[in-house]
Structure formats: C-alpha cells, structure tokens
C-alpha positions as CSV (number, residue, x, y, z in Angstrom):
1,X,0.4,0.0,-0.1
2,X,3.2,2.5,0.3
3,X,3.9,2.1,-3.5
4,X,0.0,3.7,-4.1
5,X,0.5,6.7,-1.4
6,X,4.5,7.8,-2.7
7,X,2.5,6.8,-6.9
8,X,-0.2,9.2,-5.7
9,X,2.0,12.1,-4.3
10,X,4.5,12.5,-7.0
11,X,2.0,12.4,-9.5
12,X,0.5,15.6,-8.5
13,X,3.8,17.1,-8.3
14,X,3.8,18.4,-12.1
15,X,0.1,18.8,-13.4
16,X,-1.7,21.1,-14.7
17,X,-4.5,23.3,-13.0
18,X,-8.0,23.4,-15.0
19,X,-11.9,23.7,-14.7
20,X,-14.1,23.0,-17.0
21,X,-18.1,21.8,-17.6
22,X,-17.1,18.0,-18.9
23,X,-20.7,17.1,-20.0
24,X,-20.4,14.4,-22.6
25,X,-16.8,14.3,-22.5
26,X,-14.1,12.1,-20.8
27,X,-11.1,11.3,-19.5
28,X,-9.2,8.6,-21.9
29,X,-5.8,7.5,-20.9
30,X,-3.3,6.2,-23.5
31,X,-1.2,3.5,-23.6
32,X,1.6,4.7,-22.1
33,X,2.7,4.7,-18.4
34,X,0.3,7.2,-17.3
35,X,0.2,8.7,-13.9
36,X,-3.8,9.3,-12.2
37,X,-4.8,12.6,-12.3
38,X,-6.3,14.2,-9.3
39,X,-9.9,15.9,-8.9
40,X,-9.3,19.1,-7.0
41,X,-12.1,21.1,-4.6
42,X,-11.9,23.6,-2.4
43,X,-10.8,22.0,1.0
44,X,-12.5,23.5,3.9
45,X,-10.4,22.3,6.5
46,X,-13.3,19.8,8.1
47,X,-13.5,15.8,8.2
48,X,-15.2,13.8,6.0
49,X,-17.4,10.6,7.7
50,X,-19.4,9.4,4.8
51,X,-19.5,10.0,1.5
52,X,-20.6,8.6,-2.1
53,X,-18.8,8.5,-5.4
54,X,-20.6,7.9,-8.3
55,X,-18.9,7.4,-12.5
56,X,-19.9,5.9,-15.8
57,X,-17.0,3.6,-18.0
58,X,-17.4,1.7,-20.5
59,X,-18.4,-2.5,-19.9
60,X,-15.6,-3.4,-22.5
61,X,-11.8,-1.6,-21.0
62,X,-9.3,-2.7,-21.8
63,X,-7.0,-2.0,-18.7
64,X,-8.9,-1.1,-14.8
65,X,-9.7,2.0,-13.4
66,X,-9.2,3.1,-9.9
67,X,-10.6,5.9,-8.1
68,X,-8.7,6.3,-4.7
69,X,-9.4,9.0,-1.7
70,X,-6.5,9.0,-0.3
71,X,-6.6,11.3,3.9
72,X,-3.3,13.0,4.2
73,X,-0.7,10.5,4.1
74,X,-2.2,8.3,6.8
75,X,-3.9,4.8,6.4
76,X,-7.5,6.1,6.0
77,X,-7.8,5.7,2.1
78,X,-10.3,4.1,0.2
79,X,-10.0,2.9,-3.4
80,X,-12.8,1.1,-6.3
81,X,-10.8,-0.9,-9.3
82,X,-13.0,-1.6,-12.1
83,X,-11.6,-4.2,-13.9
84,X,-10.8,-4.2,-17.6
85,X,-10.1,-7.1,-20.4
86,X,-10.7,-10.9,-19.3
87,X,-11.9,-9.3,-15.6
88,X,-14.2,-6.5,-17.2
89,X,-17.0,-8.2,-15.2
90,X,-15.1,-7.6,-11.6
91,X,-14.2,-5.1,-9.2
92,X,-11.9,-5.0,-6.3
93,X,-13.0,-1.8,-3.1
94,X,-10.4,-1.7,-0.4
95,X,-11.7,0.6,2.5
96,X,-9.3,1.3,5.5
97,X,-8.3,-2.0,5.8
98,X,-10.9,-4.5,4.5
99,X,-10.7,-5.8,1.1
100,X,-13.9,-6.3,-0.8
101,X,-14.4,-8.2,-4.8
102,X,-17.0,-8.0,-6.6
103,X,-19.2,-9.3,-9.3
104,X,-20.8,-7.0,-11.5
105,X,-23.9,-8.1,-13.4
106,X,-23.3,-9.8,-16.8
107,X,-27.0,-9.8,-18.5
108,X,-26.6,-6.2,-18.9
109,X,-26.4,-5.5,-22.7
110,X,-25.5,-2.3,-22.6
111,X,-22.4,-0.9,-23.2
112,X,-21.5,1.9,-20.6
113,X,-21.7,1.5,-17.3
114,X,-23.3,3.3,-14.0
115,X,-21.7,2.4,-10.7
116,X,-22.3,4.5,-7.0
117,X,-20.8,3.6,-4.1
118,X,-21.1,4.8,-0.6
119,X,-19.3,5.0,2.1
120,X,-21.1,5.5,6.3
121,X,-17.7,5.5,8.3
122,X,-19.6,5.6,11.5
123,X,-21.8,2.9,11.0
124,X,-19.2,1.1,8.6
125,X,-21.4,0.4,6.0
126,X,-20.6,0.1,2.3
127,X,-23.2,0.4,-0.6
128,X,-22.4,-1.0,-4.4
129,X,-24.9,0.3,-7.2
130,X,-24.4,-0.6,-10.4
131,X,-27.0,0.8,-13.3
132,X,-29.4,2.1,-10.8
133,X,-29.2,-1.3,-8.5
134,X,-27.8,-2.6,-5.6
135,X,-24.8,-4.9,-6.1
136,X,-23.3,-5.1,-3.1
137,X,-23.8,-4.3,0.9
138,X,-21.4,-4.6,3.3
139,X,-21.2,-4.4,6.8
140,X,-18.0,-4.2,8.9
141,X,-17.0,-3.6,12.7
142,X,-17.5,0.0,13.4
143,X,-13.2,1.9,13.1
144,X,-15.1,5.2,12.5
145,X,-12.2,6.9,10.7
146,X,-12.2,10.5,9.6
147,X,-11.2,11.2,6.1
148,X,-9.4,14.1,6.6
149,X,-9.5,17.1,3.6
150,X,-9.3,13.9,1.0
151,X,-7.0,14.0,-1.8
152,X,-8.5,12.4,-4.4
153,X,-7.5,10.1,-7.5
154,X,-8.5,8.7,-10.5
155,X,-6.4,6.8,-13.3
156,X,-5.0,3.3,-14.5
157,X,-5.9,0.3,-12.0
158,X,-2.4,-1.8,-13.6
159,X,-0.5,1.5,-12.3
160,X,-1.2,2.0,-8.5
161,X,-0.9,-2.5,-8.8
162,X,3.1,-1.8,-10.2
163,X,2.5,-2.4,-13.4
164,X,1.6,-0.7,-16.9
165,X,-1.4,0.0,-19.4
166,X,-0.9,-2.7,-22.4
167,X,-3.8,-1.3,-24.4
168,X,-6.0,1.5,-24.3
169,X,-7.5,1.9,-20.9
170,X,-10.7,3.1,-21.5
171,X,-13.2,6.0,-21.3
172,X,-14.6,7.6,-17.4
173,X,-17.3,10.3,-17.3
174,X,-19.3,12.0,-14.7
175,X,-17.7,11.4,-11.8
176,X,-19.2,12.8,-9.2
177,X,-18.6,12.7,-5.4
178,X,-20.7,13.9,-2.3
179,X,-20.2,14.4,1.7
180,X,-23.3,12.1,2.3
181,X,-24.5,8.9,1.6
182,X,-27.0,9.1,-1.1
183,X,-30.9,7.7,-1.0
184,X,-31.9,4.5,-3.2
185,X,-34.0,7.4,-5.7
186,X,-30.8,9.8,-6.0
187,X,-28.5,6.6,-6.7
188,X,-31.7,5.9,-9.9
189,X,-31.8,9.6,-10.2
190,X,-28.0,10.3,-11.4
191,X,-28.7,6.7,-13.4
192,X,-31.1,8.5,-15.7
193,X,-29.0,11.2,-15.9
194,X,-31.6,13.4,-12.9
195,X,-30.7,15.1,-9.9
196,X,-28.4,16.7,-8.1
197,X,-24.7,17.0,-8.5
198,X,-22.0,16.7,-6.3
199,X,-21.2,18.7,-3.7
200,X,-17.5,18.2,-3.2
201,X,-16.5,17.0,-7.4
202,X,-18.7,18.1,-9.8
203,X,-18.2,16.7,-13.3
204,X,-20.0,20.2,-15.0
205,X,-17.2,22.6,-13.4
206,X,-14.8,20.0,-12.6
207,X,-11.0,21.2,-11.7
208,X,-8.2,18.7,-12.0
209,X,-4.8,18.7,-11.8
210,X,-2.7,16.0,-14.2
211,X,0.5,15.1,-16.1
212,X,0.4,16.9,-19.6
213,X,0.0,14.4,-22.0
214,X,-0.9,11.1,-20.0
215,X,-4.2,11.8,-20.9
216,X,-6.9,13.4,-23.2
217,X,-10.3,14.3,-22.9
218,X,-12.5,13.2,-25.9
219,X,-15.9,12.9,-26.4
220,X,-17.7,10.2,-24.4
221,X,-18.9,7.3,-26.8
222,X,-17.3,3.7,-25.8
223,X,-15.6,2.2,-28.4
224,X,-17.2,-1.6,-29.5
C-alpha cells in the first residue's frame, strides 16, 4: 500500500490546473505509462466521515481503472478498481483495510456502466450500486475513521498495482462525489441523468491536476 501512496503524491507534483464543464466528455487514458489525475476541490479543513462517489465507464475497458480517496498520508484511504479486459465484469473495493471483491452483472447489454459506491464510516456500512440497482452491501466492525481533506485520484488501476497499461484503458466520465450517503432514489436519478450534482466533485465544473500528455479529453462514446 505504500507504493500506492508514493505514486499518488508524485503524480500531483508536475500537473496542470484546469476547470471546465465536462458534460459529454471523458478522461481517456493512453497506452503509455500514465499517472493518475487528481480531482481537486476547495478544501474546507473539515472531516469527511461519509461519502458517495458515482461515475460512468465502459463495460469493455481493456485495462482496469481506479478511483481512490486518500486522507493525508495515513491509512485512512479508500479505493475501488473497475476491472478491464478478461476481468471487465469484476471489481475490487478497498476501504480502511478491508477488501471486498465484487462481480458486476453480466446480463446488461449496454456498452456503458453506471457505478455508485457509498461509505458510511461511523456505521461501517458500504453499498455498491450498478446501473441504479444495489449490487453489493457490506457491514463491518466499526472503526469510525474520518477523512481529513481527502485527496481524490482517478487513473489506470495497473499503475497502482505495480504494472503498466498495455492497451487503451477506456473512458471514464460523469464523476461526482458527495459528502453524504445518497438515497436509493438519488442513485437511480443519477443513473437516469437526473438529480443533484456532486457537492465535492462536480463533473460539470471540474477542477483537476494531471500530468500533461498522460491522458486526453474526448467524447464519451465507448468504442466497441
């Protein structure tokens, strides 16, 4: 896990700052060695004890994608890996020292996948929604950690696991983060492209910091 933290910190040193409306656009990570993009926001000096992240991806990604949230440089971190290639229907969630392996539905013919994940740290409850429906629920022994001004990253999962992407990773879009657990109705609204935008990360007014040339921004169309 120390390797993950080092890579995340290094990735943020040589970046570019931008803010833009990313509607209908996506991050496209190239086949070159790619550092993650840091999604930035106005830090309020507070503590985050629960949150929900929603994003859309392609079902046929050739490499994995990882979303991570890191609190300072301690062990209060969280991440989700969306599988790619032959493992495109699998995922891995790591939350405060707990690993959860998940399997995504295989009866969905749509080329795009909507994923929402909530974490309630005080009650140690995790819920994963796929395409507006609950896919996984877990309750753990309570630890009650708070995330202090967390840093948020997204990028190729293999980078964090010590490897290099061999092919195009795919497209990630419509990333939103809230400082609370969304209701099932709110998650369904997100799936149907309705409802509120994230109050921590808002894809329609996105600020990000990424290494120049390591990724491109393009239309979200999910190549077959």
